[in-house]
N, C-alpha and C positions, 0 to 999 in steps of 0.2 A: 817335520814342519814345525820347527820352533821360530821361523820368521814371523810368526804372529804375535809372539810374546809381547814386544814393545808397545803394539796396538792393543793388547788384551790389558796391559799395564796402565795403558792411557785410558782406556774404558772405565777400568776398576777406579782409578783416581778420581775420574770425573764423577763418578756415583758417590764416592766418600765427600767430596765437596758438596755434592746435591743434597745429600742427607743432612750435612752439617749446617747448610744453609735453609733446609726444608723448603727447598723450591721445586714442588709438586703440586700440580692442581688438585685442590680438595675435592673436586668432583670424582676424582679417580682415586681417592685416598684409600678405598678398600678394594682395588682392582689388582688382580694378578697380571693380566694382559696389557693393561695401559697405565698402571700405577706403581707405587714404590715395592709392593710385594714381589713383582716379577723382577725388579733390579736387586732385591734381595737373594733371589735364586742365583743369579749370575754371581754375586759376590762371595756366596757361600762355596760354589764350585771353584771360583778362582782361588781362593785361599785353601782349597785342599789339593788341587791339581796344578796350580801354577806357581804359587807363592805362599808357603806355609808360615812366612815370618810375620805376615801382615795378619790383623786382627780386627776388623772393624765390622763385620756382618753382624755378629752377636749383639753388639750394642746399637746398631741400626735397627734390628729385629725388635730389640726391646723397646726402643723409642717409639716406633710405628705400632706396636702391639697395645702401647699404653692408651693409644687414641683410638683403639678397635673396639666398636660397641655394636656387635651383631644383635643383640638384644633389643637395640632402639630402632632396628629397621626391618624391612621386609623383602629386600632384594638378595636372593641367594643364587643368582644365575653365575655360572661359571666365570665368564669374561669380566664383569664388572661388579659382581655381587660376592657375597660372602663365601660361596663355595671355593672360590679361587684362594683366599688366604688360608683357609682351613685345608686345602689340598697342600698348600705349601708347608704348613706346619706338619702335617702327617707325612710328607715327602721327606722332609729334612731330619724327622724323627726316625723314619723307617731306613733310611739310608745312613744313620749314623752321624750326621751332621750336627745335631744337637740331641739332647735328652729333655724329653717333654712327657708330662702325664696327659697322653692323648685321650684317655678315656674320660679324665675329668674335663678337658677342654670340649670334648664332644657331647657331653651330657644333655646340653640342651639343643646343641646345634642340630643334631640329626633329626630330632621331631619337627623342628622349624624348617629345615630344608624339605622334609617330606611334605609338609603343608604347601609349600611353594611349588614344588614339583607336582602335587596333585592339582594345583590350580592350572599349571602349564598344560597338564596333560588334558583337563577339562576344555581348555582353549584350544586344544590340538596345535599345540606349540611343541615341537620336538627337536627344537635346534640345539646344537651341541653348545655354541658360544652364548646364547642368550635364553634358551628354553630348558625344558626338562631333561634332555639327554646330557648336558653337562653336569646337573646336579646327580643323575642317576649314576654316570660314570664314577663319581666320587663315592656315592654311597655303596656301589657294589663290593667295595673293599669291606664293608660291614655286613655282608650278606649273611653272617652268623645271627643278626639279630631278627627276632620275628617281625618287627615292624618294618625293617628294611625288606625283608623277602616279600612281605605282603605288598609293599609299594612297588617294587621292582616287577612283581606278578601283574599288577594293575597298570604299569607302564606298557608291559608287553601287549596286554590286552588293548588298551587304548590305540596303541600303534596299528594292531591288526584290523581294528574297527575303522580306523582311518584309510588303511590301504585299500586298494582296488584291483581286482583280478582283470588283467586285459589278455588279449590273445598272444602278448609277447612275454607274458610272465606277470607278477604282481607289481604293480606300481606303489610307491611310498612317497606319495606328494606332498612333502613336508615343508619344502621351501617356498617361502613367500616374501622374504625380506626385501628382495631386489625391485618390487613394484607393488606398492599397496594398492594400486587399482585393481589387482587380479584377485578376484573373489576367492578363487581355489588355490591351494598351492600345486607346485609343480616338482617332478624329480630333479634332483641335483646331485651329480656324483661328485661330492665334497665331503672333506672332513669337517670342515667350518660350520657348515649349515644343512647336511643333508645326508644321502644314503649311506656313504661309506663310513662315516662316524657311527650310523646306527648298526650297520654289519658287525663292527668291532664291539660295540657295547651288548648287542644281542649275544654275540658269541661268548661274551664275558659272564652274562646272565646265564646262558647255558650252561657253562662250566661251574657256576655256582650251584647248578641243580635246580633252577628255577624256570618254570614254564617251559621246559625243554621242547615239548612237541611244537609249541607256537613260535618259539624263537628258531628252532630249525626250518620250520615252514616259511617264515618271513625271509629268512637268510637265503635259503635254495631258491625261493620264488622270485625274490628281487635280485638276486645275481643273475639268474637267468634273464630277467629283464634287461638288467644294466648290460649284459653281454650281446643281448639282441640290438642294443642301440650303438654298437660299434661303428664308427664311421665306414662306410662302404669304400672300396676300391682305392685305399691307401697304399701308395707304392711302398714296397720294403725299405728303400733307400730314401723316402722322402723325409722332410721335416715337418709334416703335417700331423696334428695332433689325432691320437686312435679314437679317442671318446670326447663327446662334448662336454662341457662342463655343466650346463643347465639346459634341461629339455623344455625351453620356453619358445621355440621357434625362432630364436634370433640367429642361429647359425651352428655350425658344428665344431667351431674352433674352441680350443682351451689352451691355456697357457701352462707352462710348468710352474707349479706352485704348491704350497702346502694346503691353500684353501680350495682349490677347484681342480679338477682334470685328472690327466692320465696318471701322475703319480699317485693321487688318492686311490684310483681304482686299483692300480697295482698293489699298494699296500693292503688295501680291505681284501683283496682276493688271496693274497699271501697269508696274512693273519687267518682268515677263515679257512683256507686251505690245509693249514697246519691244524686247526682245531678239528676239523670233520675229516682229514685224511682225503682230501680232493686234490689229487695229482694233476688234473686239467687246470683247476683254478691257479695253481702255484705256477704251473707252466705258464699260463696267460699272464701273470704277474710278471715272471721273467722276460717273457717277449716284450711286454709294455716297457719294462725298464730299458731293455737293449735298444728298442726303438727310441726310446726317450733320450738314451745317451748321444744319437745322433744329432738330436737338436742341442748343439753345443756352443751356440751364440747367443746373445742376449736378444737379438732379433727373432731367431728362430724359436727361443723359449717364451718369447713374448713378455719379458721383463726389463726394468729398467735401474733398479737399486739392488741392495744386497740384504733386505729385511727377511726375517723368516717367514712371514706371511705370504709373500709373493715376491720374492726376490732370490738371489744367488745363495745366501745363507741357508733358506729353507731347502732349495734344491740339493745343495750339498749334504743337508741332514738325511734326506731320501736315500740318496745313493750311499752315503756312509751306512746308513741302517742294512741296506741289502748287501753291502760288502761283508758286514760283520755276519749277517745272516748265511751267505753263500761262499764266500771267500773267492767269487768270481772276480778277477782283476780288472775287468772292464768298469765294474761298478766303483772300485777304488780309483781308478784313474779319472772317472768322471767326477767323483766327490772332490778329488784333488783340483781339477779344473775349475769346478764351482766355488770351491774355498778360496783359490787364488784370486778369483774375479770378486769375491766378497772382500778379501782383504784390501784389494786395490782401490775400493770404493770407500775404505773407512776414512772419513774426513771431518774433522771438528771445526767448529765455528773459530775464527781468531778472537771474537768476544768471549772471554772466559766466564762471563755471566751466563752464557748460552749452553746447556748441558745437550749431551747426545751428538749423533752425528747426523750427516745429510742423507736425507732419503726422500723418496717420492711420497707426498702426502695427499695425493688425488688432486682432480681438477681445480678445486677451490683454492687448496694452499700450495699446490704444486711441490716444489723443493723446500725443505724446511729441516731444522734439526729435531730429532727425537731420541729419547733413551729407553723408551718402553720396550717390553718384551717382544710384543707382537710385530711392531713396525720400526723399533729403533735400535739403539746400540748395544743394549744387554741382551737381547735375543741373537744379534749378530754376533756378539761375544761368545755367547754359548756355543754357537755353531762352529765358530773359530778354535775354540778351546778343545771341543771333541777331536778335531783333526791332529792336535799335538799329542794325543793319546792312543795307545795301542788297542785298549779295550773299548767296548761300548759303554757309554755313560747313560745315566737314567733320568737326565733332567727332561728329555723329550717325551716323558710320559704325559705331560700337560698337553701335548700336540697329538696324543695317541699313537705315537711311533713307537712306544716301548710299553 
């Protein structure tokens, strides 16, 4: 799949120019998902796996880090706050991209992140991108620290308190972002904002030996709840979603995406099935992925662009993950199909002062150019880059896929 290399080179060179001109929105200066820190993730991977003769990422990281002042702020959320940059520094160090004194860098950060996460737990905000779950997913790597263990235990207790037992299983109504008029949250089968991210995080906390009985209870009872909400009477050969994205009464449809829907359910079931030895969960995950493989057009998938969050680049990442996990050729073929669709849509502006590729920016902005990790060229670049390699790459840890 070396056909992607010219596009990867163009994405990389575009980011070198962007950093040289410092053309990024200061509102996202500390953001992994929407700011320069995410672009750095792509640049380091490009230099290691595609072209080791270029060397700009380290200098760009140093320049961005010089203006990084987490001691002067209070936002530690994973998407736009300080947890994202610290995740990147830890990731680059752990996977031997750079050598950093992580203990020194994290000395004050961990305490401040716990304070922010405690506030989110008190506010019943368990969102992965914007609330306590994203912070705790980072903190679980430091579960050997007593203060981290205590907070993760409190996180689990807070989630249990919020949950509701129903005749169909235990509800985790943590999703509120879509409609501020809703007084209470609803369940969402989502890695970005809902139950699926919590399944994976609770499994990690369980593996760390923290609040194991409660973690197991929440996972088992909420997975039972999720399975009970599988859409009824979906024909085996249809292109209809098997699970709704959000249980808000608006319908049963969900698109193929990283943020919501069938791929999220499959990944959570597979991950937890491995941790707890539940063969039935793993089989349901495989059934979902095989069904999703039949949704092989943009119309059937419900997408329009190639971004990681809700486009073909993200879909390719899921199928590639399951290919590496299982060796099932169907998943490789689906990953290749969506890789090619993502590659076809890599389009830059003729104006060289505009950075990124053309992606769908929502009803307000519609089609526009973006370079960020979640919706733009650097996220697409990481997905394309992975398909040039025989081994699984670890960059997708920030999406909970590794």
